[in-house]
All heavy atoms as an XYZ file, in Angstrom:
900
protein
N      99.090     51.849   -224.019
C     100.297     51.042   -223.768
C     100.279     50.497   -222.368
O     100.698     49.366   -222.133
C     101.509     51.898   -224.044
C     102.798     51.169   -223.861
S     102.918     49.862   -225.107
C     104.625     49.528   -225.061
N      99.787     51.293   -221.411
C      99.775     50.884   -220.002
C      98.847     49.672   -219.810
O      99.149     48.829   -218.979
C      99.332     52.056   -219.123
C      99.451     51.780   -217.657
C      98.986     52.954   -216.808
O      98.476     53.935   -217.338
N      99.133     52.832   -215.508
N      97.793     49.592   -220.569
C      96.863     48.436   -220.429
C      97.365     47.218   -221.196
O      96.918     46.092   -220.914
C      95.472     48.842   -220.900
O      95.500     49.191   -222.286
N      98.272     47.400   -222.144
C      98.749     46.288   -222.951
C      99.976     45.597   -222.303
O     100.133     44.376   -222.447
C      99.109     46.783   -224.395
C      97.837     47.241   -225.093
C      99.790     45.705   -225.216
C      98.043     47.911   -226.410
N     100.808     46.333   -221.625
C     102.007     45.772   -221.050
C     101.752     44.593   -220.084
O     102.426     43.560   -220.185
C     102.834     46.836   -220.328
C     104.193     46.342   -219.856
S     105.095     45.713   -221.320
C     106.720     46.177   -220.879
N     100.759     44.674   -219.168
C     100.479     43.516   -218.325
C     100.035     42.284   -219.117
O     100.461     41.180   -218.817
C      99.328     43.998   -217.414
C      99.382     45.452   -217.455
C      99.963     45.829   -218.785
N      99.311     42.494   -220.186
C      98.854     41.384   -221.054
C     100.047     40.772   -221.765
O     100.175     39.562   -221.835
C      97.767     41.863   -222.030
C      96.501     42.262   -221.265
C      97.455     40.785   -223.056
C      95.451     42.966   -222.061
N     100.942     41.605   -222.284
C     102.171     41.105   -222.905
C     102.995     40.273   -221.910
O     103.483     39.189   -222.263
C     102.984     42.296   -223.481
C     104.316     41.863   -224.006
C     104.434     41.178   -225.209
C     105.503     42.121   -223.304
C     105.636     40.783   -225.713
C     106.718     41.724   -223.809
C     106.812     41.033   -225.001
N     103.174     40.788   -220.702
C     103.934     40.028   -219.704
C     103.259     38.755   -219.313
O     103.924     37.718   -219.111
C     104.163     40.911   -218.443
C     105.127     42.075   -218.617
C     105.100     42.953   -217.374
C     106.531     41.606   -218.919
N     101.910     38.751   -219.246
C     101.169     37.504   -218.950
C     101.350     36.476   -220.067
O     101.465     35.284   -219.788
C      99.683     37.809   -218.698
C      99.380     38.502   -217.385
C      97.899     38.875   -217.351
C      99.728     37.583   -216.218
N     101.371     36.934   -221.303
C     101.585     36.013   -222.411
C     102.980     35.371   -222.294
O     103.131     34.148   -222.397
C     101.454     36.736   -223.773
C      99.990     37.117   -224.000
C     101.966     35.844   -224.932
C      99.762     38.064   -225.171
N     103.974     36.213   -222.044
C     105.346     35.681   -221.908
C     105.457     34.751   -220.721
O     106.086     33.683   -220.838
C     106.345     36.831   -221.765
S     106.477     37.848   -223.230
N     104.849     35.113   -219.590
C     104.930     34.226   -218.406
C     104.222     32.893   -218.700
O     104.679     31.857   -218.204
C     104.341     34.934   -217.191
O     102.939     34.913   -217.209
N     103.173     32.924   -219.464
C     102.457     31.694   -219.754
C     103.264     30.743   -220.647
O     103.100     29.548   -220.540
C     101.092     32.010   -220.398
C      99.987     31.987   -219.369
O      99.503     30.940   -219.043
N      99.689     33.151   -218.824
N     104.087     31.300   -221.499
C     104.958     30.453   -222.310
C     105.882     29.673   -221.373
O     106.017     28.438   -221.477
C     105.723     31.260   -223.365
C     106.784     30.402   -224.026
C     104.769     31.831   -224.389
N     106.490     30.381   -220.435
C     107.365     29.715   -219.445
C     106.596     28.721   -218.612
O     107.033     27.606   -218.384
C     108.082     30.729   -218.538
C     109.212     31.428   -219.201
C     109.082     32.719   -219.644
C     110.447     30.781   -219.354
C     110.163     33.395   -220.247
C     111.504     31.449   -219.937
C     111.368     32.735   -220.409
N     105.404     29.108   -218.141
C     104.583     28.235   -217.306
C     104.213     26.942   -218.045
O     104.317     25.862   -217.465
C     103.303     28.965   -216.884
C     102.383     28.093   -216.018
S     100.721     28.730   -215.875
C     100.068     28.362   -217.503
N     103.817     27.094   -219.284
C     103.434     25.890   -220.038
C     104.564     24.960   -220.231
O     104.427     23.738   -220.069
C     102.828     26.318   -221.402
O     101.724     27.225   -221.143
C     102.354     25.154   -222.210
N     105.768     25.469   -220.522
C     106.947     24.612   -220.629
C     107.305     23.995   -219.283
O     107.708     22.829   -219.204
C     108.130     25.360   -221.236
C     108.144     25.312   -222.720
C     107.637     26.377   -223.463
C     108.656     24.206   -223.410
C     107.627     26.329   -224.850
C     108.632     24.176   -224.792
C     108.118     25.224   -225.521
N     107.181     24.761   -218.199
C     107.479     24.244   -216.885
C     106.536     23.118   -216.506
O     106.952     22.103   -215.942
C     107.428     25.358   -215.837
N     105.268     23.275   -216.789
C     104.256     22.261   -216.368
C     104.162     21.091   -217.326
O     103.890     19.986   -216.896
C     102.895     22.926   -216.293
C     102.728     23.843   -215.108
C     103.712     24.302   -214.263
C     101.493     24.369   -214.643
N     103.136     25.126   -213.332
C     101.786     25.199   -213.540
C     100.185     24.284   -215.075
C     100.801     25.902   -212.842
C      99.217     24.983   -214.386
C      99.529     25.754   -213.275
N     104.328     21.326   -218.636
C     104.048     20.241   -219.612
C     105.223     19.900   -220.535
O     105.124     18.893   -221.264
C     102.849     20.637   -220.476
C     101.612     20.905   -219.675
C     101.198     22.200   -219.377
C     100.882     19.829   -219.158
C     100.060     22.417   -218.622
C      99.723     20.057   -218.408
C      99.349     21.368   -218.117
O      98.218     21.618   -217.350
N     106.285     20.707   -220.543
C     107.392     20.428   -221.471
C     108.035     19.061   -221.246
O     108.543     18.445   -222.183
N     108.034     18.610   -220.010
C     108.663     17.324   -219.698
C     107.952     16.115   -220.281
O     108.513     15.019   -220.285
C     108.771     17.176   -218.160
C     107.473     17.147   -217.484
N     106.762     15.965   -217.321
C     106.703     18.138   -216.971
C     105.621     16.237   -216.694
N     105.571     17.548   -216.473
N     106.747     16.304   -220.764
C     105.991     15.171   -221.306
C     106.671     14.548   -222.517
O     106.390     13.397   -222.864
C     104.551     15.586   -221.648
C     103.714     16.028   -220.419
C     102.338     16.490   -220.884
C     103.606     14.879   -219.395
N     107.586     15.288   -223.157
C     108.332     14.733   -224.307
C     109.552     13.976   -223.821
O     110.229     13.341   -224.618
C     108.741     15.847   -225.225
C     107.658     16.357   -226.129
C     108.153     17.339   -227.154
C     108.425     16.624   -228.429
N     108.727     17.574   -229.538
N     109.832     14.035   -222.528
C     111.047     13.404   -221.958
C     110.669     12.446   -220.834
O     111.149     12.600   -219.722
C     112.015     14.496   -221.454
C     112.337     15.511   -222.535
C     111.713     16.718   -222.569
C     113.320     15.230   -223.490
C     111.993     17.647   -223.542
C     113.623     16.137   -224.458
C     112.968     17.367   -224.528
N     109.869     11.470   -221.142
C     109.334     10.563   -220.129
C     110.395      9.666   -219.527
O     110.205      9.137   -218.436
C     108.172      9.764   -220.672
C     106.980     10.660   -220.982
C     105.811      9.864   -221.473
C     104.696     10.858   -221.801
N     103.464     10.254   -222.174
N     111.531      9.503   -220.195
C     112.556      8.644   -219.629
C     113.487      9.394   -218.689
O     114.302      8.793   -218.015
C     113.391      7.990   -220.782
O     114.020      9.011   -221.516
N     113.364     10.706   -218.648
C     114.173     11.522   -217.731
C     113.726     11.303   -216.308
O     112.526     11.228   -216.043
C     114.087     13.022   -218.104
O     114.477     13.155   -219.468
C     114.973     13.880   -217.230
N     114.680     11.198   -215.375
C     114.345     10.992   -213.979
C     113.426     12.078   -213.480
O     113.574     13.270   -213.819
C     115.627     10.952   -213.150
N     112.478     11.708   -212.638
C     111.483     12.634   -212.121
C     112.118     13.802   -211.362
O     111.723     14.938   -211.510
C     110.471     11.932   -211.246
C     109.276     12.711   -210.789
C     108.494     13.300   -211.966
C     108.344     11.865   -209.934
N     113.162     13.535   -210.589
C     113.781     14.607   -209.811
C     114.446     15.654   -210.740
O     114.407     16.833   -210.434
C     114.788     14.073   -208.796
C     116.038     13.449   -209.395
C     116.244     12.164   -209.790
C     117.236     14.166   -209.676
N     117.489     12.012   -210.298
C     118.133     13.209   -210.261
C     117.663     15.478   -209.573
C     119.407     13.548   -210.684
C     118.955     15.805   -209.964
C     119.809     14.837   -210.524
N     114.947     15.199   -211.876
C     115.548     16.116   -212.854
C     114.448     17.007   -213.458
O     114.589     18.215   -213.618
C     116.328     15.356   -213.968
C     116.763     16.288   -215.069
C     117.518     14.622   -213.372
N     113.327     16.342   -213.779
C     112.187     17.076   -214.372
C     111.665     18.119   -213.394
O     111.366     19.257   -213.764
C     111.079     16.066   -214.774
C     109.811     16.793   -215.157
C     111.544     15.217   -215.923
N     111.562     17.742   -212.125
C     111.055     18.657   -211.086
C     111.987     19.867   -210.966
O     111.549     21.019   -210.966
C     110.854     17.961   -209.747
C     109.698     16.970   -209.850
C     110.622     18.950   -208.608
C     109.561     16.018   -208.663
N     113.269     19.638   -210.860
C     114.215     20.741   -210.706
C     114.240     21.611   -211.942
O     114.300     22.864   -211.832
C     115.626     20.210   -210.403
C     115.822     19.589   -209.022
C     117.223     19.031   -208.869
C     115.495     20.570   -207.917
N     114.170     21.019   -213.109
C     114.122     21.791   -214.350
C     112.863     22.638   -214.430
O     112.899     23.825   -214.763
C     114.199     20.866   -215.563
O     115.399     20.077   -215.493
C     114.182     21.641   -216.860
N     111.737     22.042   -214.047
C     110.456     22.778   -214.038
C     110.526     23.942   -213.072
O     110.013     25.026   -213.360
C     109.305     21.844   -213.670
O     109.112     20.928   -214.717
N     111.086     23.763   -211.893
C     111.269     24.863   -210.940
C     112.108     25.984   -211.538
O     111.792     27.156   -211.377
C     111.909     24.386   -209.665
C     110.994     23.750   -208.687
C     109.634     23.593   -208.782
C     111.362     23.194   -207.429
N     109.159     22.937   -207.691
C     110.179     22.695   -206.820
C     112.560     23.058   -206.760
C     110.178     22.072   -205.566
C     112.571     22.438   -205.499
C     111.392     21.972   -204.920
N     113.185     25.619   -212.221
C     114.041     26.609   -212.853
C     113.296     27.429   -213.889
O     113.430     28.646   -213.984
N     112.503     26.744   -214.685
C     111.700     27.456   -215.718
C     110.632     28.306   -215.070
O     110.387     29.469   -215.487
C     111.088     26.421   -216.704
C     112.176     25.691   -217.486
C     110.102     27.138   -217.675
C     111.678     24.480   -218.270
N     110.015     27.785   -214.031
C     108.936     28.515   -213.339
C     109.440     29.786   -212.695
O     108.707     30.772   -212.558
C     108.262     27.620   -212.305
N     110.704     29.818   -212.295
C     111.292     31.042   -211.753
C     111.108     32.225   -212.735
O     110.688     33.330   -212.362
C     112.768     30.868   -211.423
C     113.453     32.147   -211.061
C     113.292     32.713   -209.816
C     114.261     32.793   -211.983
C     113.922     33.908   -209.487
C     114.890     33.981   -211.668
C     114.722     34.549   -210.428
N     111.394     31.962   -214.002
C     111.261     33.031   -215.020
C     109.790     33.380   -215.250
O     109.472     34.529   -215.512
C     111.966     32.611   -216.300
C     113.456     32.465   -216.133
C     114.058     31.228   -216.006
C     114.253     33.623   -216.026
C     115.400     31.109   -215.818
C     115.619     33.493   -215.807
C     116.205     32.239   -215.690
N     108.938     32.373   -215.129
C     107.501     32.652   -215.225
C     107.068     33.647   -214.173
O     106.386     34.621   -214.422
C     106.685     31.367   -215.116
C     105.203     31.595   -215.153
C     104.401     30.900   -214.068
O     104.857     29.886   -213.528
O     103.291     31.396   -213.748
N     107.500     33.411   -212.948
C     107.148     34.294   -211.836
C     107.776     35.672   -211.981
O     107.141     36.680   -211.566
C     107.530     33.681   -210.481
C     106.492     32.734   -209.975
C     106.410     31.406   -210.429
C     105.559     33.131   -209.032
C     105.461     30.524   -209.964
C     104.593     32.272   -208.578
C     104.532     30.985   -209.055
O     103.575     30.130   -208.600
N     108.957     35.708   -212.526
C     109.609     37.046   -212.778
C     108.800     37.916   -213.730
O     108.961     39.122   -213.729
C     111.021     36.853   -213.287
S     112.147     36.256   -212.045
N     107.964     37.317   -214.554
C     107.108     38.048   -215.480
C     105.678     38.175   -214.963
O     105.060     39.220   -215.124
C     107.117     37.346   -216.854
C     108.449     37.287   -217.554
C     108.393     36.304   -218.728
C     108.846     38.659   -218.038
N     105.206     37.120   -214.323
C     103.790     37.089   -213.918
C     103.517     38.023   -212.742
O     102.501     38.720   -212.729
C     103.411     35.659   -213.550
C     101.938     35.458   -213.309
C     101.636     35.249   -211.862
O     102.451     35.434   -210.969
N     100.388     34.862   -211.605
N     104.404     38.085   -211.757
C     104.184     38.918   -210.591
C     104.125     40.428   -211.018
O     103.209     41.146   -210.663
C     105.209     38.648   -209.477
C     105.140     39.675   -208.394
C     104.998     37.231   -208.956
N     105.114     40.909   -211.804
C     105.006     42.323   -212.248
C     103.789     42.563   -213.129
O     103.181     43.638   -213.068
C     106.305     42.568   -213.017
C     107.206     41.454   -212.665
C     106.404     40.323   -212.194
N     103.417     41.574   -213.926
C     102.259     41.743   -214.809
C     101.005     41.964   -213.971
O     100.216     42.855   -214.266
C     102.067     40.500   -215.680
N     100.836     41.175   -212.936
C      99.657     41.335   -212.068
C      99.723     42.620   -211.245
O      98.722     43.249   -211.008
C      99.495     40.112   -211.170
C      98.919     38.936   -211.928
O      98.110     39.108   -212.819
N      99.368     37.733   -211.573
N     100.905     42.983   -210.813
C     101.017     44.213   -210.029
C     100.684     45.415   -210.888
O      99.917     46.274   -210.518
C     102.434     44.364   -209.432
C     102.533     45.560   -208.543
C     103.769     45.561   -207.735
N     103.599     44.606   -206.633
C     104.352     44.639   -205.552
N     105.283     45.516   -205.411
N     104.182     43.755   -204.588
N     101.263     45.469   -212.104
C     100.969     46.576   -213.009
C      99.476     46.498   -213.476
O      98.822     47.531   -213.525
C     101.832     46.485   -214.288
C     103.189     47.009   -214.158
S     103.984     47.014   -215.812
C     104.986     45.579   -215.663
N      99.052     45.323   -213.777
C      97.691     45.136   -214.274
C      96.638     45.505   -213.267
O      95.573     45.996   -213.676
N      96.918     45.356   -211.996
C      95.940     45.617   -210.987
C      95.640     47.134   -210.822
O      94.664     47.519   -210.230
C      96.314     45.020   -209.626
C      95.186     44.928   -208.682
N      95.134     45.674   -207.551
C      94.039     44.165   -208.706
C      94.014     45.386   -206.891
N      93.344     44.481   -207.594
N      96.543     47.937   -211.405
C      96.275     49.398   -211.433
C      95.216     49.734   -212.477
O      94.631     50.808   -212.431
C      97.560     50.136   -211.694
C      98.563     50.022   -210.599
C      99.881     50.724   -210.878
O      99.954     51.543   -211.825
O     100.877     50.448   -210.162
N      94.970     48.831   -213.409
C      94.025     49.078   -214.516
C      92.823     48.125   -214.432
O      91.675     48.563   -214.616
C      94.731     48.870   -215.883
C      95.923     49.766   -215.984
C      93.796     49.046   -217.034
C      96.959     49.308   -216.987
N      93.084     46.889   -214.143
C      92.072     45.848   -214.115
C      91.800     45.379   -212.670
O      92.686     45.460   -211.824
C      92.512     44.633   -214.930
C      92.947     44.941   -216.338
C      94.323     44.913   -216.693
C      92.002     45.274   -217.310
C      94.711     45.198   -217.990
C      92.416     45.550   -218.599
C      93.741     45.497   -218.936
O      94.146     45.800   -220.226
N      90.593     44.846   -212.441
C      90.344     44.240   -211.173
C      91.031     42.875   -211.117
O      91.473     42.335   -212.148
C      88.823     44.028   -210.980
O      88.339     43.020   -211.823
N      91.140     42.311   -209.921
C      91.765     40.999   -209.802
C      90.982     39.946   -210.616
O      91.584     39.060   -211.273
C      91.868     40.573   -208.327
N      89.677     40.044   -210.594
C      88.854     39.107   -211.377
C      89.104     39.246   -212.857
O      89.176     38.264   -213.598
C      87.365     39.304   -211.054
N      89.244     40.501   -213.320
C      89.549     40.689   -214.745
C      90.919     40.174   -215.113
O      91.078     39.558   -216.162
C      89.431     42.196   -215.063
C      87.998     42.715   -215.044
C      87.934     44.219   -215.137
O      88.826     44.935   -214.762
N      86.836     44.697   -215.756
N      91.896     40.375   -214.227
C      93.240     39.857   -214.490
C      93.198     38.333   -214.588
O      93.825     37.731   -215.447
C      94.208     40.248   -213.379
C      94.788     41.621   -213.487
C      95.527     41.989   -212.204
C      95.718     41.758   -214.697
N      92.414     37.708   -213.719
C      92.321     36.226   -213.729
C      91.612     35.778   -215.016
O      92.010     34.768   -215.616
C      91.551     35.723   -212.503
C      91.527     34.228   -212.397
C      92.929     33.659   -212.303
C      92.897     32.144   -212.178
N      94.223     31.589   -212.304
N      90.604     36.493   -215.454
C      89.941     36.164   -216.701
C      90.864     36.251   -217.879
O      90.928     35.375   -218.765
N      91.646     37.347   -217.928
C      92.674     37.506   -218.983
C      93.661     36.369   -218.930
O      94.016     35.774   -219.984
C      93.362     38.887   -218.811
C      92.424     40.051   -219.102
C      94.627     38.944   -219.728
C      92.948     41.375   -218.651
N      94.086     36.044   -217.728
C      95.102     34.991   -217.522
C      94.573     33.659   -218.055
O      95.288     32.930   -218.713
C      95.433     34.874   -216.046
C      96.294     33.707   -215.658
C      97.724     33.858   -216.088
O      98.218     34.969   -216.334
N      98.423     32.793   -216.221
N      93.347     33.315   -217.791
C      92.776     32.050   -218.224
C      92.705     31.955   -219.744
O      93.003     30.924   -220.329
C      91.408     31.817   -217.605
C      91.437     31.582   -216.097
C      92.361     30.414   -215.674
O      92.420     29.389   -216.398
O      93.030     30.550   -214.655
N      92.284     33.044   -220.389
C      92.192     33.025   -221.844
C      93.596     32.884   -222.442
O      93.820     32.106   -223.402
C      91.472     34.295   -222.369
C      91.587     34.402   -223.873
C      90.022     34.275   -221.948
N      94.568     33.607   -221.903
C      95.956     33.495   -222.386
C      96.479     32.099   -222.168
O      97.066     31.484   -223.049
C      96.850     34.539   -221.689
C      96.487     35.945   -222.153
C      98.301     34.235   -221.953
C      97.158     37.059   -221.323
N      96.215     31.542   -220.974
C      96.688     30.196   -220.671
C      96.174     29.160   -221.662
O      96.936     28.329   -222.182
C      96.286     29.792   -219.235
O      96.899     30.674   -218.328
C      96.683     28.384   -218.915
N      94.885     29.220   -221.942
C      94.303     28.270   -222.876
C      94.847     28.464   -224.291
O      95.088     27.487   -225.011
C      92.791     28.387   -222.874
C      92.154     27.829   -221.613
C      90.649     28.228   -221.601
C      92.294     26.339   -221.537
N      95.037     29.695   -224.705
C      95.564     29.966   -226.030
C      97.008     29.446   -226.172
O      97.328     28.739   -227.129
C      95.513     31.458   -226.350
O      94.162     31.916   -226.192
C      96.015     31.772   -227.756
N      97.842     29.802   -225.190
C      99.216     29.337   -225.229
C      99.279     27.801   -225.176
O     100.017     27.151   -225.920
C     100.056     29.978   -224.078
C     101.412     29.310   -223.920
C     100.217     31.453   -224.319
N      98.445     27.214   -224.294
C      98.461     25.768   -224.177
C      98.012     25.082   -225.480
O      98.571     24.055   -225.856
C      97.598     25.302   -223.000
C      97.655     23.806   -222.854
C      98.745     23.210   -222.275
C      96.624     22.994   -223.351
C      98.815     21.789   -222.171
C      96.711     21.618   -223.245
C      97.806     21.024   -222.643
N      97.002     25.626   -226.113
C      96.503     25.024   -227.389
C      97.637     25.060   -228.421
O      97.889     24.006   -229.086
C      95.295     25.771   -227.898
N      98.321     26.145   -228.546
C      99.440     26.268   -229.506
C     100.543     25.284   -229.122
O     101.081     24.558   -229.969
C      99.940     27.721   -229.576
C      98.878     28.629   -230.179
C     101.238     27.806   -230.352
C      99.109     30.112   -230.009
N     100.893     25.241   -227.848
C     101.913     24.324   -227.345
C     101.556     22.883   -227.605
O     102.396     22.080   -228.056
C     102.086     24.585   -225.832
C     103.038     23.651   -225.137
C     104.380     23.958   -225.101
C     102.575     22.490   -224.518
C     105.252     23.089   -224.421
C     103.453     21.644   -223.874
C     104.780     21.929   -223.796
N     100.306     22.530   -227.329
C      99.847     21.183   -227.480
C      99.933     20.717   -228.926
O     100.338     19.576   -229.211
C      98.399     21.105   -226.979
O      97.891     19.778   -227.070
N      99.595     21.588   -229.828
C      99.634     21.231   -231.257
C     101.075     21.171   -231.775
O     101.478     20.152   -232.350
C      98.839     22.267   -232.096
C      97.336     22.171   -231.773
C      99.079     22.060   -233.604
C      96.527     23.330   -232.284
N     101.826     22.218   -231.523
C     103.175     22.313   -232.179
C     104.279     21.681   -231.398
O     105.250     21.196   -232.004
C     103.493     23.783   -232.435
C     102.609     24.401   -233.502
C     101.598     25.280   -233.157
C     102.767     24.048   -234.837
C     100.783     25.817   -234.111
C     101.915     24.580   -235.792
C     100.942     25.474   -235.432
N     104.219     21.588   -230.088
C     105.282     20.994   -229.296
C     104.997     19.530   -229.004
O     105.851     18.658   -229.186
C     105.537     21.779   -228.001
C     106.704     21.266   -227.196
C     108.009     21.604   -227.571
C     106.509     20.456   -226.084
C     109.087     21.119   -226.816
C     107.572     19.975   -225.354
C     108.860     20.326   -225.714
O     109.924     19.843   -224.988
N     103.786     19.249   -228.504
C     103.449     17.885   -228.159
C     102.903     17.087   -229.333
O     102.808     15.841   -229.262
C     102.439     17.864   -227.018
C     102.922     18.425   -225.677
C     101.767     18.387   -224.688
C     104.108     17.628   -225.143
N     102.516     17.755   -230.397
C     101.987     17.051   -231.591
C     100.600     16.482   -231.395
O     100.237     15.531   -232.067
N      99.870     17.043   -230.460
C      98.501     16.557   -230.230
C      97.515     17.413   -231.040
O      97.764     18.536   -231.356
C      98.169     16.685   -228.737
C      99.044     15.768   -227.877
C      98.684     15.828   -226.425
O      97.780     16.601   -226.019
O      99.356     15.112   -225.655
N      96.401     16.773   -231.373
C      95.397     17.485   -232.127
C      94.369     18.086   -231.186
O      94.076     17.535   -230.131
C      94.730     16.614   -233.177
C      93.813     15.569   -232.649
C      93.147     14.772   -233.781
O      93.895     14.020   -234.449
O      91.955     14.894   -233.967
N      93.813     19.226   -231.611
C      92.740     19.839   -230.865
C      91.428     19.360   -231.492
O      91.247     19.467   -232.698
C      92.838     21.386   -230.946
C      94.160     21.854   -230.309
C      91.659     22.054   -230.269
C      94.300     21.628   -228.853
N      90.549     18.868   -230.662
C      89.269     18.304   -231.151
C      88.172     19.323   -230.980
O      88.330     20.327   -230.317
C      88.971     17.040   -230.408
C      90.045     15.974   -230.645
C      89.747     14.709   -229.919
C      90.875     13.717   -230.239
N      90.987     12.681   -229.302
N      87.000     19.024   -231.533
C      85.880     19.955   -231.522
C      85.463     20.299   -230.079
O      85.113     21.423   -229.798
C      84.705     19.394   -232.333
C      83.975     18.278   -231.603
C      84.195     16.953   -231.742
C      82.939     18.434   -230.646
N      83.396     16.234   -230.925
C      82.588     17.125   -230.211
C      82.269     19.523   -230.068
C      81.585     16.930   -229.249
C      81.293     19.294   -229.124
C      80.962     17.995   -228.723
N      85.495     19.308   -229.209
C      85.043     19.563   -227.830
C      86.063     20.465   -227.075
O      85.650     21.212   -226.196
C      84.801     18.247   -227.071
C      85.989     17.349   -227.048
O      86.731     17.227   -228.007
N      86.152     16.634   -225.951
N      87.337     20.382   -227.437
C      88.306     21.331   -226.868
C      87.984     22.756   -227.302
O      88.020     23.677   -226.485
C      89.746     20.955   -227.332
C      90.157     19.585   -226.943
N      91.051     18.859   -227.709
C      89.822     18.789   -225.896
C      91.245     17.695   -227.140
N      90.505     17.613   -226.046
N      87.704     22.886   -228.596
C      87.365     24.215   -229.125
C      86.099     24.747   -228.488
O      86.023     25.934   -228.079
C      87.245     24.178   -230.668
C      88.631     23.872   -231.284
C      86.695     25.487   -231.228
C      88.614     23.503   -232.741
N      85.081     23.909   -228.369
C      83.795     24.329   -227.775
C      84.030     24.756   -226.317
O      83.495     25.782   -225.865
C      82.784     23.214   -227.842
N      84.783     23.989   -225.585
C      85.080     24.315   -224.179
C      85.872     25.631   -224.108
O      85.605     26.461   -223.220
N      86.786     25.806   -225.015
C      87.595     27.052   -225.048
C      86.684     28.251   -225.308
O      86.807     29.283   -224.643
C      88.664     26.946   -226.108
C      89.513     28.192   -226.246
C      90.448     28.503   -225.287
C      89.350     29.030   -227.330
C      91.201     29.653   -225.394
C      90.097     30.191   -227.453
C      91.018     30.496   -226.461
N      85.796     28.116   -226.246
C      84.851     29.220   -226.565
C      83.994     29.541   -225.326
O      83.830     30.752   -225.028
C      83.974     28.868   -227.773
C      84.831     28.844   -229.035
C      82.806     29.831   -227.897
C      84.122     28.252   -230.273
N      83.538     28.525   -224.618
C      82.749     28.789   -223.421
C      83.575     29.478   -222.342
O      83.065     30.401   -221.652
C      82.159     27.478   -222.888
C      81.091     26.845   -223.746
C      80.691     25.456   -223.200
C      79.845     27.740   -223.825
N      84.844     29.119   -222.205
C      85.699     29.790   -221.220
C      85.960     31.245   -221.604
O      86.027     32.123   -220.760
C      86.987     29.004   -221.028
C      86.832     27.718   -220.233
C      88.067     26.862   -220.348
C      86.501     28.017   -218.800
N      86.150     31.472   -222.882
C      86.345     32.882   -223.361
C      85.098     33.693   -223.096
O      85.198     34.820   -222.632
C      86.711     32.900   -224.888
C      86.695     34.347   -225.403
C      88.120     32.317   -225.081
N      83.932     33.123   -223.348
C      82.691     33.832   -223.048
C      82.561     34.110   -221.558
O      82.113     35.221   -221.160
C      81.479     33.030   -223.547
C      81.317     32.943   -225.049
C      80.194     31.991   -225.453
C      81.091     34.310   -225.681
N      82.948     33.149   -220.728
C      82.876     33.398   -219.285
C      83.827     34.508   -218.858
O      83.518     35.311   -217.986
C      83.128     32.115   -218.524
O      84.473     31.698   -218.618
N      85.015     34.544   -219.483
C      85.975     35.602   -219.159
C      85.420     36.947   -219.619
O      85.621     37.964   -218.914
C      87.309     35.316   -219.845
N      84.712     36.974   -220.727
C      84.121     38.244   -221.212
C      83.056     38.761   -220.236
O      82.928     39.981   -220.045
C      83.484     38.051   -222.591
S      84.718     37.814   -223.907
N      82.364     37.844   -219.554
C      81.361     38.274   -218.587
C      82.010     39.043   -217.422
O      81.356     39.922   -216.847
C      80.606     37.086   -218.035
C      79.556     36.470   -218.956
C      78.999     35.230   -218.316
C      78.452     37.473   -219.264
N      83.215     38.748   -217.111
C      83.918     39.457   -216.039
C      84.072     40.937   -216.327
O      84.071     41.777   -215.445
C      85.284     38.775   -215.758
C      85.054     37.343   -215.235
C      86.134     39.566   -214.757
C      86.297     36.511   -215.140
N      84.179     41.269   -217.627
C      84.392     42.648   -218.039
C      83.059     43.409   -218.206
O      83.067     44.611   -218.437
C      85.194     42.720   -219.328
C      86.645     42.443   -219.106
C      87.123     41.151   -219.129
C      87.516     43.502   -218.827
C      88.484     40.913   -218.899
C      88.872     43.243   -218.593
C      89.353     41.932   -218.646
N      81.930     42.733   -218.081
C      80.640     43.355   -218.245
C      80.351     44.239   -217.025
O      80.537     43.819   -215.914
C      79.559     42.249   -218.374
C      78.230     42.744   -218.781
C      78.213     43.019   -220.264
C      76.787     43.440   -220.666
N      76.784     44.257   -221.807
N      79.907     45.436   -217.282
C      79.611     46.356   -216.174
C      78.158     46.412   -215.870
O      77.323     46.131   -216.534
C      80.127     47.755   -216.483
C      81.628     47.753   -216.534
C      82.135     49.162   -216.602
C      83.634     49.113   -216.699
N      84.347     50.083   -216.048
């Protein structure tokens, strides 16, 4: 459970992060200053989850391993977000690139 909680928090923080960074793309007519302030507000909750996740996680994982986990989670959450929220399709080259990034993250865990 101790090794899973940081990963769970990173998943949750990534959902907030993805909405903060990319959610506004559906609202292109909204004033930029409104989008920026809204994104900051959403990002606050991301940090409230991400900082404890990394602090807890660093007791179990190295910083490099945490970053590898973070990147895989980020890409997974973004792919889901891109398909279901933005209505974009994932192409073969996106999948191939994702697989290569997952493999690179796996190398971080190699002893």
